[in-house]
C-alpha positions as CSV (number, residue, x, y, z in Angstrom):
1,M,-6.2,-10.6,-2.7
2,K,-3.3,-8.0,-1.5
3,Q,-2.6,-4.7,-3.2
4,K,0.6,-3.0,-2.8
5,I,0.3,0.7,-2.6
6,P,2.9,2.7,-2.5
7,L,3.1,6.1,0.2
8,Y,5.2,8.6,1.1
9,V,4.7,10.1,4.6
10,Q,4.9,13.2,6.5
11,P,5.1,12.4,10.1
12,G,4.5,15.1,12.4
13,A,2.0,17.6,10.9
14,R,-0.3,19.3,12.5
15,K,-3.2,16.5,10.8
16,T,-3.2,13.2,9.3
17,E,-4.5,13.6,6.1
18,F,-4.2,13.3,2.4
19,A,-2.2,15.6,1.1
20,G,-1.9,15.2,-2.7
21,Y,1.1,13.5,-4.4
22,F,4.8,13.7,-4.2
23,D,7.4,11.9,-5.8
24,G,4.6,9.7,-8.1
25,K,3.4,8.6,-4.8
26,M,0.0,9.3,-2.6
27,K,1.7,11.9,0.3
28,I,0.0,11.2,3.6
29,K,0.7,13.8,6.7
30,L,0.7,12.5,10.1
31,K,0.0,13.8,12.8
32,A,2.4,11.2,14.9
33,P,5.7,11.5,15.4
34,A,7.9,8.9,13.4
35,Q,8.8,7.9,17.6
36,E,8.8,4.5,18.6
37,N,6.2,3.7,16.5
38,K,4.1,6.3,16.6
39,A,3.7,7.4,13.1
40,N,4.2,3.8,11.5
41,Q,0.5,3.1,13.8
42,E,-1.3,6.0,13.2
43,L,0.0,5.5,8.9
44,I,-2.7,2.0,9.6
45,D,-5.1,3.8,11.9
46,F,-5.9,6.0,9.0
47,L,-5.5,3.3,6.1
48,A,-8.2,1.1,8.3
49,Q,-10.4,4.1,9.0
50,R,-10.0,5.0,5.3
51,L,-10.6,1.9,3.8
52,A,-13.4,0.9,6.2
53,I,-11.2,-2.9,6.9
54,S,-9.0,-3.9,9.9
55,K,-6.2,-3.1,10.5
56,S,-4.9,-6.3,10.5
57,Q,-5.3,-6.8,6.6
58,L,-2.9,-3.4,6.1
59,A,1.3,-4.1,6.6
60,I,3.9,-2.0,6.5
61,I,6.1,-4.6,3.6
62,Q,8.7,-1.6,3.4
63,G,9.7,1.3,4.6
64,L,9.5,0.6,8.7
65,T,11.8,3.1,9.7
66,G,11.7,6.1,6.3
67,R,9.2,7.9,4.9
68,H,8.4,5.9,0.9
69,K,6.9,3.1,2.0
70,V,4.4,0.0,0.7
71,V,1.3,-0.8,2.7
72,A,-0.2,-4.3,1.6
73,I,-3.5,-4.0,1.7
74,D,-5.2,-8.1,2.0
75,S,-9.4,-7.2,0.6
76,V,-11.0,-7.4,-1.9
77,L,-11.0,-3.9,-2.6
78,S,-9.5,-3.0,-6.4
79,F,-6.4,-0.4,-6.3
80,A,-9.3,1.8,-8.2
81,D,-11.7,2.1,-5.2
82,I,-9.1,2.1,-2.3
83,N,-7.1,4.9,-4.2
84,D,-10.3,6.9,-4.1
85,A,-11.1,5.9,-0.5
86,I,-7.8,6.9,0.3
87,I,-7.9,10.5,-1.6
88,R,-11.9,11.5,-0.1
89,P,-11.7,14.1,2.4
């Protein structure tokens, strides 16, 4: 089942981490710069690690070049489980 998760990302941060909420979306700080798709790749890596799923189960379906993104997650995880996994330190 696919879940769609709206995110706000901030590239060029000191470290990659969950950073609260912005504009009603989870905010993810990314260490990678917003150049040559590096931040998008780091976002996928971060989410795959937090959710313990394969990177191939994740896709950015909106916002490839912006900070407001929607990520599709092809997993049996519920929205609440996904939320909890991303938020945990």
